mmJSON file of the N, C-alpha and C atoms, coordinates in Angstrom:
{"data_MODEL":{"atom_site":{
"group_PDB":["ATOM","ATOM","ATOM","ATOM","ATOM","ATOM","ATOM","ATOM","ATOM","ATOM","ATOM","ATOM","ATOM","ATOM","ATOM","ATOM","ATOM","ATOM","ATOM","ATOM","ATOM","ATOM","ATOM","ATOM","ATOM","ATOM","ATOM","ATOM","ATOM","ATOM","ATOM","ATOM","ATOM","ATOM","ATOM","ATOM","ATOM","ATOM","ATOM","ATOM","ATOM","ATOM","ATOM","ATOM","ATOM","ATOM","ATOM","ATOM","ATOM","ATOM","ATOM","ATOM","ATOM","ATOM","ATOM","ATOM","ATOM","ATOM","ATOM","ATOM","ATOM","ATOM","ATOM","ATOM","ATOM","ATOM","ATOM","ATOM","ATOM","ATOM","ATOM","ATOM","ATOM","ATOM","ATOM","ATOM","ATOM","ATOM","ATOM","ATOM","ATOM","ATOM","ATOM","ATOM","ATOM","ATOM","ATOM","ATOM","ATOM","ATOM","ATOM","ATOM","ATOM","ATOM","ATOM","ATOM","ATOM","ATOM","ATOM","ATOM","ATOM","ATOM","ATOM","ATOM","ATOM","ATOM","ATOM","ATOM","ATOM","ATOM","ATOM","ATOM","ATOM","ATOM","ATOM","ATOM","ATOM","ATOM","ATOM","ATOM","ATOM","ATOM","ATOM","ATOM","ATOM","ATOM","ATOM","ATOM","ATOM","ATOM","ATOM","ATOM","ATOM","ATOM","ATOM","ATOM","ATOM","ATOM","ATOM","ATOM","ATOM","ATOM","ATOM","ATOM","ATOM","ATOM","ATOM","ATOM","ATOM","ATOM","ATOM","ATOM","ATOM","ATOM","ATOM","ATOM","ATOM","ATOM","ATOM","ATOM","ATOM","ATOM","ATOM","ATOM","ATOM","ATOM","ATOM","ATOM","ATOM","ATOM","ATOM","ATOM","ATOM","ATOM","ATOM","ATOM","ATOM","ATOM","ATOM","ATOM","ATOM","ATOM","ATOM","ATOM","ATOM","ATOM","ATOM","ATOM","ATOM","ATOM","ATOM","ATOM","ATOM","ATOM","ATOM","ATOM","ATOM","ATOM","ATOM","ATOM","ATOM","ATOM","ATOM","ATOM","ATOM","ATOM","ATOM","ATOM","ATOM","ATOM"],
"id":[1,2,3,4,5,6,7,8,9,10,11,12,13,14,15,16,17,18,19,20,21,22,23,24,25,26,27,28,29,30,31,32,33,34,35,36,37,38,39,40,41,42,43,44,45,46,47,48,49,50,51,52,53,54,55,56,57,58,59,60,61,62,63,64,65,66,67,68,69,70,71,72,73,74,75,76,77,78,79,80,81,82,83,84,85,86,87,88,89,90,91,92,93,94,95,96,97,98,99,100,101,102,103,104,105,106,107,108,109,110,111,112,113,114,115,116,117,118,119,120,121,122,123,124,125,126,127,128,129,130,131,132,133,134,135,136,137,138,139,140,141,142,143,144,145,146,147,148,149,150,151,152,153,154,155,156,157,158,159,160,161,162,163,164,165,166,167,168,169,170,171,172,173,174,175,176,177,178,179,180,181,182,183,184,185,186,187,188,189,190,191,192,193,194,195,196,197,198,199,200,201,202,203,204,205,206,207,208,209,210],
"type_symbol":["N","C","C","N","C","C","N","C","C","N","C","C","N","C","C","N","C","C","N","C","C","N","C","C","N","C","C","N","C","C","N","C","C","N","C","C","N","C","C","N","C","C","N","C","C","N","C","C","N","C","C","N","C","C","N","C","C","N","C","C","N","C","C","N","C","C","N","C","C","N","C","C","N","C","C","N","C","C","N","C","C","N","C","C","N","C","C","N","C","C","N","C","C","N","C","C","N","C","C","N","C","C","N","C","C","N","C","C","N","C","C","N","C","C","N","C","C","N","C","C","N","C","C","N","C","C","N","C","C","N","C","C","N","C","C","N","C","C","N","C","C","N","C","C","N","C","C","N","C","C","N","C","C","N","C","C","N","C","C","N","C","C","N","C","C","N","C","C","N","C","C","N","C","C","N","C","C","N","C","C","N","C","C","N","C","C","N","C","C","N","C","C","N","C","C","N","C","C","N","C","C","N","C","C","N","C","C","N","C","C"],
"label_atom_id":["N","CA","C","N","CA","C","N","CA","C","N","CA","C","N","CA","C","N","CA","C","N","CA","C","N","CA","C","N","CA","C","N","CA","C","N","CA","C","N","CA","C","N","CA","C","N","CA","C","N","CA","C","N","CA","C","N","CA","C","N","CA","C","N","CA","C","N","CA","C","N","CA","C","N","CA","C","N","CA","C","N","CA","C","N","CA","C","N","CA","C","N","CA","C","N","CA","C","N","CA","C","N","CA","C","N","CA","C","N","CA","C","N","CA","C","N","CA","C","N","CA","C","N","CA","C","N","CA","C","N","CA","C","N","CA","C","N","CA","C","N","CA","C","N","CA","C","N","CA","C","N","CA","C","N","CA","C","N","CA","C","N","CA","C","N","CA","C","N","CA","C","N","CA","C","N","CA","C","N","CA","C","N","CA","C","N","CA","C","N","CA","C","N","CA","C","N","CA","C","N","CA","C","N","CA","C","N","CA","C","N","CA","C","N","CA","C","N","CA","C","N","CA","C","N","CA","C","N","CA","C","N","CA","C","N","CA","C","N","CA","C","N","CA","C"],
"label_alt_id":[null,null,null,null,null,null,null,null,null,null,null,null,null,null,null,null,null,null,null,null,null,null,null,null,null,null,null,null,null,null,null,null,null,null,null,null,null,null,null,null,null,null,null,null,null,null,null,null,null,null,null,null,null,null,null,null,null,null,null,null,null,null,null,null,null,null,null,null,null,null,null,null,null,null,null,null,null,null,null,null,null,null,null,null,null,null,null,null,null,null,null,null,null,null,null,null,null,null,null,null,null,null,null,null,null,null,null,null,null,null,null,null,null,null,null,null,null,null,null,null,null,null,null,null,null,null,null,null,null,null,null,null,null,null,null,null,null,null,null,null,null,null,null,null,null,null,null,null,null,null,null,null,null,null,null,null,null,null,null,null,null,null,null,null,null,null,null,null,null,null,null,null,null,null,null,null,null,null,null,null,null,null,null,null,null,null,null,null,null,null,null,null,null,null,null,null,null,null,null,null,null,null,null,null,null,null,null,null,null,null],
"label_comp_id":["MET","MET","MET","THR","THR","THR","THR","THR","THR","LYS","LYS","LYS","CYS","CYS","CYS","LYS","LYS","LYS","ILE","ILE","ILE","THR","THR","THR","ILE","ILE","ILE","TYR","TYR","TYR","TRP","TRP","TRP","SER","SER","SER","GLU","GLU","GLU","ILE","ILE","ILE","ASP","ASP","ASP","ASN","ASN","ASN","ALA","ALA","ALA","PHE","PHE","PHE","ILE","ILE","ILE","ALA","ALA","ALA","GLU","GLU","GLU","VAL","VAL","VAL","PRO","PRO","PRO","GLU","GLU","GLU","LEU","LEU","LEU","ALA","ALA","ALA","GLY","GLY","GLY","CYS","CYS","CYS","MET","MET","MET","SER","SER","SER","ASP","ASP","ASP","GLY","GLY","GLY","ASN","ASN","ASN","THR","THR","THR","TYR","TYR","TYR","ALA","ALA","ALA","GLU","GLU","GLU","ALA","ALA","ALA","LEU","LEU","LEU","GLN","GLN","GLN","ASN","ASN","ASN","ALA","ALA","ALA","GLN","GLN","GLN","ILE","ILE","ILE","ILE","ILE","ILE","ILE","ILE","ILE","THR","THR","THR","GLU","GLU","GLU","TRP","TRP","TRP","LEU","LEU","LEU","GLU","GLU","GLU","THR","THR","THR","ALA","ALA","ALA","LYS","LYS","LYS","LYS","LYS","LYS","LEU","LEU","LEU","GLY","GLY","GLY","ARG","ARG","ARG","ALA","ALA","ALA","ILE","ILE","ILE","PRO","PRO","PRO","LYS","LYS","LYS","SER","SER","SER","LYS","LYS","LYS","GLY","GLY","GLY","LYS","LYS","LYS","LEU","LEU","LEU","LYS","LYS","LYS","TYR","TYR","TYR","ALA","ALA","ALA"],
"label_asym_id":["A","A","A","A","A","A","A","A","A","A","A","A","A","A","A","A","A","A","A","A","A","A","A","A","A","A","A","A","A","A","A","A","A","A","A","A","A","A","A","A","A","A","A","A","A","A","A","A","A","A","A","A","A","A","A","A","A","A","A","A","A","A","A","A","A","A","A","A","A","A","A","A","A","A","A","A","A","A","A","A","A","A","A","A","A","A","A","A","A","A","A","A","A","A","A","A","A","A","A","A","A","A","A","A","A","A","A","A","A","A","A","A","A","A","A","A","A","A","A","A","A","A","A","A","A","A","A","A","A","A","A","A","A","A","A","A","A","A","A","A","A","A","A","A","A","A","A","A","A","A","A","A","A","A","A","A","A","A","A","A","A","A","A","A","A","A","A","A","A","A","A","A","A","A","A","A","A","A","A","A","A","A","A","A","A","A","A","A","A","A","A","A","A","A","A","A","A","A","A","A","A","A","A","A","A","A","A","A","A","A"],
"label_entity_id":["1","1","1","1","1","1","1","1","1","1","1","1","1","1","1","1","1","1","1","1","1","1","1","1","1","1","1","1","1","1","1","1","1","1","1","1","1","1","1","1","1","1","1","1","1","1","1","1","1","1","1","1","1","1","1","1","1","1","1","1","1","1","1","1","1","1","1","1","1","1","1","1","1","1","1","1","1","1","1","1","1","1","1","1","1","1","1","1","1","1","1","1","1","1","1","1","1","1","1","1","1","1","1","1","1","1","1","1","1","1","1","1","1","1","1","1","1","1","1","1","1","1","1","1","1","1","1","1","1","1","1","1","1","1","1","1","1","1","1","1","1","1","1","1","1","1","1","1","1","1","1","1","1","1","1","1","1","1","1","1","1","1","1","1","1","1","1","1","1","1","1","1","1","1","1","1","1","1","1","1","1","1","1","1","1","1","1","1","1","1","1","1","1","1","1","1","1","1","1","1","1","1","1","1","1","1","1","1","1","1"],
"label_seq_id":[1,1,1,2,2,2,3,3,3,4,4,4,5,5,5,6,6,6,7,7,7,8,8,8,9,9,9,10,10,10,11,11,11,12,12,12,13,13,13,14,14,14,15,15,15,16,16,16,17,17,17,18,18,18,19,19,19,20,20,20,21,21,21,22,22,22,23,23,23,24,24,24,25,25,25,26,26,26,27,27,27,28,28,28,29,29,29,30,30,30,31,31,31,32,32,32,33,33,33,34,34,34,35,35,35,36,36,36,37,37,37,38,38,38,39,39,39,40,40,40,41,41,41,42,42,42,43,43,43,44,44,44,45,45,45,46,46,46,47,47,47,48,48,48,49,49,49,50,50,50,51,51,51,52,52,52,53,53,53,54,54,54,55,55,55,56,56,56,57,57,57,58,58,58,59,59,59,60,60,60,61,61,61,62,62,62,63,63,63,64,64,64,65,65,65,66,66,66,67,67,67,68,68,68,69,69,69,70,70,70],
"pdbx_PDB_ins_code":[null,null,null,null,null,null,null,null,null,null,null,null,null,null,null,null,null,null,null,null,null,null,null,null,null,null,null,null,null,null,null,null,null,null,null,null,null,null,null,null,null,null,null,null,null,null,null,null,null,null,null,null,null,null,null,null,null,null,null,null,null,null,null,null,null,null,null,null,null,null,null,null,null,null,null,null,null,null,null,null,null,null,null,null,null,null,null,null,null,null,null,null,null,null,null,null,null,null,null,null,null,null,null,null,null,null,null,null,null,null,null,null,null,null,null,null,null,null,null,null,null,null,null,null,null,null,null,null,null,null,null,null,null,null,null,null,null,null,null,null,null,null,null,null,null,null,null,null,null,null,null,null,null,null,null,null,null,null,null,null,null,null,null,null,null,null,null,null,null,null,null,null,null,null,null,null,null,null,null,null,null,null,null,null,null,null,null,null,null,null,null,null,null,null,null,null,null,null,null,null,null,null,null,null,null,null,null,null,null,null],
"Cartn_x":[95.553,96.405,96.851,98.156,98.658,99.634,99.761,100.74,101.153,102.308,102.798,102.748,101.959,101.866,101.62,101.93,101.794,100.319,99.935,98.586,98.735,98.096,98.117,96.76,96.77,95.521,95.517,94.41,94.285,92.833,92.639,91.295,90.743,89.498,88.82,87.664,87.775,86.693,85.44,85.633,84.503,83.7,84.418,83.752,83.457,84.04,83.9,84.298,85.434,85.915,87.414,88.045,89.421,89.394,90.264,90.359,91.667,91.614,92.804,92.963,94.073,94.359,95.534,95.454,96.522,97.045,98.044,98.46,98.975,99.503,100.037,98.957,97.742,96.626,95.573,95.518,94.651,93.211,92.721,91.342,91.066,92.089,91.907,91.946,90.795,90.701,89.498,89.527,88.416,88.305,87.375,87.235,86.836,86.746,86.335,86.101,85.345,85.074,86.285,87.187,88.417,89.594,90.791,92.008,92.101,91.861,91.946,90.922,89.724,88.684,89.052,89.606,90.031,91.127,92.063,93.132,92.575,91.683,91.067,90.304,89.545,88.794,89.738,90.871,91.858,92.424,92.682,93.213,92.212,90.939,89.894,89.832,89.834,89.681,90.91,92.084,93.283,93.113,92.665,92.439,91.422,90.318,89.29,89.812,90.613,91.199,92.075,92.924,93.831,93.071,92.046,91.24,90.557,90.019,89.345,90.336,91.494,92.52,92.938,93.109,93.508,92.433,91.159,90.054,89.947,90.248,90.142,91.423,92.436,93.689,94.518,94.288,95.026,96.345,97.305,98.617,98.504,99.218,99.272,100.625,100.622,101.889,102.754,104.048,104.998,105.033,105.184,105.269,106.538,106.393,107.543,108.273,107.609,108.231,108.425,109.255,109.517,110.38,110.079,110.921,112.297,113.335,114.683,114.944,114.242,114.371,113.115,112.899,111.707,112.09],
"Cartn_y":[90.455,91.505,92.367,92.538,93.361,94.397,95.454,96.479,97.115,97.705,98.406,99.889,100.614,102.043,102.763,104.024,104.859,105.146,105.086,105.449,106.527,107.648,108.732,108.773,108.694,108.692,109.901,110.625,111.804,111.968,112.705,112.998,114.215,114.132,115.245,115.705,116.921,117.5,117.683,118.083,118.321,117.045,115.931,114.653,113.873,114.307,113.601,112.132,111.934,110.58,110.626,109.461,109.33,109.154,109.86,109.788,109.09,108.129,107.422,107.728,108.371,108.719,107.892,107.514,106.765,107.652,108.498,109.512,108.972,107.772,107.206,106.714,106.546,106.069,107.171,107.883,109.065,108.781,109.586,109.483,108.339,107.605,106.441,106.893,106.838,107.209,106.542,106.48,105.891,106.619,106.165,106.752,105.675,106.066,105.133,105.861,105.246,105.834,105.759,104.806,104.665,104.619,104.815,104.735,103.362,102.304,100.936,100.688,101.206,101.024,101.757,102.952,103.697,102.935,102.338,101.552,100.311,99.62,98.419,98.776,99.858,100.285,100.701,101.313,101.7,100.47,99.427,98.2,97.604,97.67,97.169,98.024,99.338,100.23,100.206,99.959,99.808,98.618,97.507,96.319,96.606,97.27,97.599,98.581,99.556,100.534,99.814,98.906,98.173,97.254,96.577,95.701,96.503,97.657,98.513,99.035,99.492,99.993,98.897,97.687,96.56,96.26,96.232,95.961,97.022,98.273,99.374,99.567,98.77,98.872,100.094,100.617,101.802,101.395,102.269,102.016,102.028,101.121,101.07,101.634,102.728,103.366,102.481,102.616,101.909,102.615,101.838,102.405,103.233,104.425,105.304,104.987,104.29,103.943,105.135,104.953,105.965,107.092,108.319,109.449,109.283,109.63,109.542,110.684,111.789,112.933,113.775,114.593,115.439,116.89],
"Cartn_z":[88.937,88.429,89.606,89.754,90.837,90.301,91.008,90.705,92.005,91.978,93.159,92.852,93.591,93.365,94.687,94.674,95.859,96.128,97.387,97.813,98.886,98.668,99.639,100.33,101.656,102.416,103.345,103.331,104.193,104.614,105.7,106.204,105.479,105.02,104.373,105.248,105.753,106.555,105.699,104.449,103.54,103.319,103.097,102.833,104.101,105.212,106.482,106.33,105.644,105.366,105.075,105.154,104.703,103.189,102.487,101.038,100.696,99.788,99.311,97.827,97.493,96.104,95.6,94.319,93.668,92.541,92.833,91.875,90.54,90.523,89.28,88.332,88.838,88.015,87.971,86.87,86.736,87.163,88.098,88.546,89.504,89.899,90.771,92.228,92.866,94.272,94.915,96.241,96.987,98.32,99.13,100.453,101.441,102.7,103.735,105.041,105.92,107.232,108.145,107.873,108.64,107.668,108.208,107.41,106.734,107.527,107.019,105.91,106.083,105.065,103.775,103.892,102.702,101.966,102.698,102.092,101.405,102.075,101.501,100.224,100.258,99.07,97.941,98.3,97.286,96.585,97.339,96.739,95.756,96.075,95.177,93.921,94.093,92.949,92.05,92.616,91.787,90.851,91.373,90.549,89.452,89.813,88.821,87.773,88.189,87.269,86.251,86.744,85.859,84.898,85.391,84.533,83.432,83.781,82.795,81.767,82.221,81.29,80.321,80.829,79.978,78.936,79.354,78.43,77.338,77.705,76.748,75.935,76.22,75.498,75.865,77.035,77.49,78.145,78.047,78.651,80.17,80.784,82.242,82.653,83.4,83.76,84.648,84.485,85.351,86.703,87.734,89.078,89.215,89.793,89.988,91.276,92.183,93.449,94.361,95.34,96.357,95.794,96.205,95.836,96.476,95.756,96.306,97.272,97.076,97.96,97.862,98.83,98.819,98.887],
"occupancy":[1.0,1.0,1.0,1.0,1.0,1.0,1.0,1.0,1.0,1.0,1.0,1.0,1.0,1.0,1.0,1.0,1.0,1.0,1.0,1.0,1.0,1.0,1.0,1.0,1.0,1.0,1.0,1.0,1.0,1.0,1.0,1.0,1.0,1.0,1.0,1.0,1.0,1.0,1.0,1.0,1.0,1.0,1.0,1.0,1.0,1.0,1.0,1.0,1.0,1.0,1.0,1.0,1.0,1.0,1.0,1.0,1.0,1.0,1.0,1.0,1.0,1.0,1.0,1.0,1.0,1.0,1.0,1.0,1.0,1.0,1.0,1.0,1.0,1.0,1.0,1.0,1.0,1.0,1.0,1.0,1.0,1.0,1.0,1.0,1.0,1.0,1.0,1.0,1.0,1.0,1.0,1.0,1.0,1.0,1.0,1.0,1.0,1.0,1.0,1.0,1.0,1.0,1.0,1.0,1.0,1.0,1.0,1.0,1.0,1.0,1.0,1.0,1.0,1.0,1.0,1.0,1.0,1.0,1.0,1.0,1.0,1.0,1.0,1.0,1.0,1.0,1.0,1.0,1.0,1.0,1.0,1.0,1.0,1.0,1.0,1.0,1.0,1.0,1.0,1.0,1.0,1.0,1.0,1.0,1.0,1.0,1.0,1.0,1.0,1.0,1.0,1.0,1.0,1.0,1.0,1.0,1.0,1.0,1.0,1.0,1.0,1.0,1.0,1.0,1.0,1.0,1.0,1.0,1.0,1.0,1.0,1.0,1.0,1.0,1.0,1.0,1.0,1.0,1.0,1.0,1.0,1.0,1.0,1.0,1.0,1.0,1.0,1.0,1.0,1.0,1.0,1.0,1.0,1.0,1.0,1.0,1.0,1.0,1.0,1.0,1.0,1.0,1.0,1.0,1.0,1.0,1.0,1.0,1.0,1.0],
"B_iso_or_equiv":[0.0,0.0,0.0,0.0,0.0,0.0,0.0,0.0,0.0,0.0,0.0,0.0,0.0,0.0,0.0,0.0,0.0,0.0,0.0,0.0,0.0,0.0,0.0,0.0,0.0,0.0,0.0,0.0,0.0,0.0,0.0,0.0,0.0,0.0,0.0,0.0,0.0,0.0,0.0,0.0,0.0,0.0,0.0,0.0,0.0,0.0,0.0,0.0,0.0,0.0,0.0,0.0,0.0,0.0,0.0,0.0,0.0,0.0,0.0,0.0,0.0,0.0,0.0,0.0,0.0,0.0,0.0,0.0,0.0,0.0,0.0,0.0,0.0,0.0,0.0,0.0,0.0,0.0,0.0,0.0,0.0,0.0,0.0,0.0,0.0,0.0,0.0,0.0,0.0,0.0,0.0,0.0,0.0,0.0,0.0,0.0,0.0,0.0,0.0,0.0,0.0,0.0,0.0,0.0,0.0,0.0,0.0,0.0,0.0,0.0,0.0,0.0,0.0,0.0,0.0,0.0,0.0,0.0,0.0,0.0,0.0,0.0,0.0,0.0,0.0,0.0,0.0,0.0,0.0,0.0,0.0,0.0,0.0,0.0,0.0,0.0,0.0,0.0,0.0,0.0,0.0,0.0,0.0,0.0,0.0,0.0,0.0,0.0,0.0,0.0,0.0,0.0,0.0,0.0,0.0,0.0,0.0,0.0,0.0,0.0,0.0,0.0,0.0,0.0,0.0,0.0,0.0,0.0,0.0,0.0,0.0,0.0,0.0,0.0,0.0,0.0,0.0,0.0,0.0,0.0,0.0,0.0,0.0,0.0,0.0,0.0,0.0,0.0,0.0,0.0,0.0,0.0,0.0,0.0,0.0,0.0,0.0,0.0,0.0,0.0,0.0,0.0,0.0,0.0,0.0,0.0,0.0,0.0,0.0,0.0],
"pdbx_formal_charge":[null,null,null,null,null,null,null,null,null,null,null,null,null,null,null,null,null,null,null,null,null,null,null,null,null,null,null,null,null,null,null,null,null,null,null,null,null,null,null,null,null,null,null,null,null,null,null,null,null,null,null,null,null,null,null,null,null,null,null,null,null,null,null,null,null,null,null,null,null,null,null,null,null,null,null,null,null,null,null,null,null,null,null,null,null,null,null,null,null,null,null,null,null,null,null,null,null,null,null,null,null,null,null,null,null,null,null,null,null,null,null,null,null,null,null,null,null,null,null,null,null,null,null,null,null,null,null,null,null,null,null,null,null,null,null,null,null,null,null,null,null,null,null,null,null,null,null,null,null,null,null,null,null,null,null,null,null,null,null,null,null,null,null,null,null,null,null,null,null,null,null,null,null,null,null,null,null,null,null,null,null,null,null,null,null,null,null,null,null,null,null,null,null,null,null,null,null,null,null,null,null,null,null,null,null,null,null,null,null,null],
"auth_seq_id":[1,1,1,2,2,2,3,3,3,4,4,4,5,5,5,6,6,6,7,7,7,8,8,8,9,9,9,10,10,10,11,11,11,12,12,12,13,13,13,14,14,14,15,15,15,16,16,16,17,17,17,18,18,18,19,19,19,20,20,20,21,21,21,22,22,22,23,23,23,24,24,24,25,25,25,26,26,26,27,27,27,28,28,28,29,29,29,30,30,30,31,31,31,32,32,32,33,33,33,34,34,34,35,35,35,36,36,36,37,37,37,38,38,38,39,39,39,40,40,40,41,41,41,42,42,42,43,43,43,44,44,44,45,45,45,46,46,46,47,47,47,48,48,48,49,49,49,50,50,50,51,51,51,52,52,52,53,53,53,54,54,54,55,55,55,56,56,56,57,57,57,58,58,58,59,59,59,60,60,60,61,61,61,62,62,62,63,63,63,64,64,64,65,65,65,66,66,66,67,67,67,68,68,68,69,69,69,70,70,70],
"auth_comp_id":["MET","MET","MET","THR","THR","THR","THR","THR","THR","LYS","LYS","LYS","CYS","CYS","CYS","LYS","LYS","LYS","ILE","ILE","ILE","THR","THR","THR","ILE","ILE","ILE","TYR","TYR","TYR","TRP","TRP","TRP","SER","SER","SER","GLU","GLU","GLU","ILE","ILE","ILE","ASP","ASP","ASP","ASN","ASN","ASN","ALA","ALA","ALA","PHE","PHE","PHE","ILE","ILE","ILE","ALA","ALA","ALA","GLU","GLU","GLU","VAL","VAL","VAL","PRO","PRO","PRO","GLU","GLU","GLU","LEU","LEU","LEU","ALA","ALA","ALA","GLY","GLY","GLY","CYS","CYS","CYS","MET","MET","MET","SER","SER","SER","ASP","ASP","ASP","GLY","GLY","GLY","ASN","ASN","ASN","THR","THR","THR","TYR","TYR","TYR","ALA","ALA","ALA","GLU","GLU","GLU","ALA","ALA","ALA","LEU","LEU","LEU","GLN","GLN","GLN","ASN","ASN","ASN","ALA","ALA","ALA","GLN","GLN","GLN","ILE","ILE","ILE","ILE","ILE","ILE","ILE","ILE","ILE","THR","THR","THR","GLU","GLU","GLU","TRP","TRP","TRP","LEU","LEU","LEU","GLU","GLU","GLU","THR","THR","THR","ALA","ALA","ALA","LYS","LYS","LYS","LYS","LYS","LYS","LEU","LEU","LEU","GLY","GLY","GLY","ARG","ARG","ARG","ALA","ALA","ALA","ILE","ILE","ILE","PRO","PRO","PRO","LYS","LYS","LYS","SER","SER","SER","LYS","LYS","LYS","GLY","GLY","GLY","LYS","LYS","LYS","LEU","LEU","LEU","LYS","LYS","LYS","TYR","TYR","TYR","ALA","ALA","ALA"],
"auth_asym_id":["A","A","A","A","A","A","A","A","A","A","A","A","A","A","A","A","A","A","A","A","A","A","A","A","A","A","A","A","A","A","A","A","A","A","A","A","A","A","A","A","A","A","A","A","A","A","A","A","A","A","A","A","A","A","A","A","A","A","A","A","A","A","A","A","A","A","A","A","A","A","A","A","A","A","A","A","A","A","A","A","A","A","A","A","A","A","A","A","A","A","A","A","A","A","A","A","A","A","A","A","A","A","A","A","A","A","A","A","A","A","A","A","A","A","A","A","A","A","A","A","A","A","A","A","A","A","A","A","A","A","A","A","A","A","A","A","A","A","A","A","A","A","A","A","A","A","A","A","A","A","A","A","A","A","A","A","A","A","A","A","A","A","A","A","A","A","A","A","A","A","A","A","A","A","A","A","A","A","A","A","A","A","A","A","A","A","A","A","A","A","A","A","A","A","A","A","A","A","A","A","A","A","A","A","A","A","A","A","A","A"],
"auth_atom_id":["N","CA","C","N","CA","C","N","CA","C","N","CA","C","N","CA","C","N","CA","C","N","CA","C","N","CA","C","N","CA","C","N","CA","C","N","CA","C","N","CA","C","N","CA","C","N","CA","C","N","CA","C","N","CA","C","N","CA","C","N","CA","C","N","CA","C","N","CA","C","N","CA","C","N","CA","C","N","CA","C","N","CA","C","N","CA","C","N","CA","C","N","CA","C","N","CA","C","N","CA","C","N","CA","C","N","CA","C","N","CA","C","N","CA","C","N","CA","C","N","CA","C","N","CA","C","N","CA","C","N","CA","C","N","CA","C","N","CA","C","N","CA","C","N","CA","C","N","CA","C","N","CA","C","N","CA","C","N","CA","C","N","CA","C","N","CA","C","N","CA","C","N","CA","C","N","CA","C","N","CA","C","N","CA","C","N","CA","C","N","CA","C","N","CA","C","N","CA","C","N","CA","C","N","CA","C","N","CA","C","N","CA","C","N","CA","C","N","CA","C","N","CA","C","N","CA","C","N","CA","C","N","CA","C","N","CA","C","N","CA","C","N","CA","C"],
"pdbx_PDB_model_num":[1,1,1,1,1,1,1,1,1,1,1,1,1,1,1,1,1,1,1,1,1,1,1,1,1,1,1,1,1,1,1,1,1,1,1,1,1,1,1,1,1,1,1,1,1,1,1,1,1,1,1,1,1,1,1,1,1,1,1,1,1,1,1,1,1,1,1,1,1,1,1,1,1,1,1,1,1,1,1,1,1,1,1,1,1,1,1,1,1,1,1,1,1,1,1,1,1,1,1,1,1,1,1,1,1,1,1,1,1,1,1,1,1,1,1,1,1,1,1,1,1,1,1,1,1,1,1,1,1,1,1,1,1,1,1,1,1,1,1,1,1,1,1,1,1,1,1,1,1,1,1,1,1,1,1,1,1,1,1,1,1,1,1,1,1,1,1,1,1,1,1,1,1,1,1,1,1,1,1,1,1,1,1,1,1,1,1,1,1,1,1,1,1,1,1,1,1,1,1,1,1,1,1,1,1,1,1,1,1,1]
}}}
């Protein structure tokens, strides 16, 4: 199961780790010691989030894609 969604990665001083958030999937986030690890973990958690939503019969949001302007 794949989906295309935005992943925001930033450094958290509090957590002393990179945080990867998936804003289109409520509560979907991960972390990692490196940027690459946070991204890899986000890809895993996205798959798990989607599998769980499907099993529970929850709606899976459509990807909003890139903002046209900021």
